[in-house]
N, C-alpha and C positions, 0 to 999 in steps of 0.2 A: 262779399255779401252772402252770408250763410242762410239767412232766413228770408223766405218769400215775403214780398210786400202785400200781396193780395191773396193770402192763404185762408183768411177768415171771412165769413159772410159780412161782418160789420165793416171790414176794410173795403170790400167790393161795393157795398152799399154807400159808403162814404164817397168813394170815387164816382159812383153813379150820380150822387147828388151834386157833386161838383160839375160833372159833364152835362147833366140835365139843365143846369142854369145857364149854360153857354148858348147864345143865339146861333153861333156857327154850328153847333151840334143839334139843338132842338128843332132847327128848321127842317130836319130830316124825319121828325116824328110823324107817325101815322096813327090811325085809330087802333091799330093792332100792336104797334111796337114803338117803344120809347128809345130813341137812338142812344141816349146817354147810358141806358141800361145795357143795350147791345154792346156798346164799346167797353164798358166796365167788365162785362162777362168775357168778351173777347180778350181783353188785356190780361185778365186772370188766367184764362186757359193758355194764352200765349206764354205767359211767365212760367207756368207749369211745364209746358212743352219745351221751352228753351232750356229750362233748368234740367229736365230729364235728358235732353240731348247732350248738354255740356257736362253734367255731373255723373251721368250713368252710362249713356250709350257710347259717347266718344271715348271715355276711358276703357270701356270693355273692348272697343274696336282696336284701340292702340295698345292693348296689353301685350307684354313681351312675347308670350308664347300662345297667342290666340290661334286656334285651329281654323282651317278653312271653313269648316262647318259652322263654327261659332261666329266667325266673321260674317259669313253669309247671313246667318240668322240676325245678327245685329244690324246689318245693312237693311234687311227687310223691316226690322223694328224702326229704324231711322226713317224709312220710307213712309211707314204708317204715321209716325210723328209729324213728318213733313205734310202729309195729307191733312192732318188735323190743323196744323199751322196754316196751310193754304185756305182751309175753310174759314178760319177766323180772320184772315187777311181780307178775304172777299166778302164776308157777310155784312160788315158795317157799311151803310150807305155813305157815311162821311168820307170814306176812302175810295169811293167809286172812281174818282178822277184818276187814280193810279192805273186803272185798267182800260181807260178810254184811249183809243187810237187817235193820233193826230190827224186832223182832217185835211 
């Protein structure tokens, strides 16, 4: 799959419309935030981050003659990408159950 699915605002808005209509999603809506929009934005950013990791960062890290300095730089770039991914995993209320400890 070479082309991103959620690269254009119209595609993100279409996904948001689908998600907003779901009771399992819109039950998390607040006056300030519509959960379907939050999820659509998160999925778009996650898609971009995963693609960057797989198509840019990982190939640079595994290049045949990568220097220690370049590998270390890429590792830090991966860390920043993971930080961005972590934010979008934790931001949607729909997925809060993933972070709850068993009682």
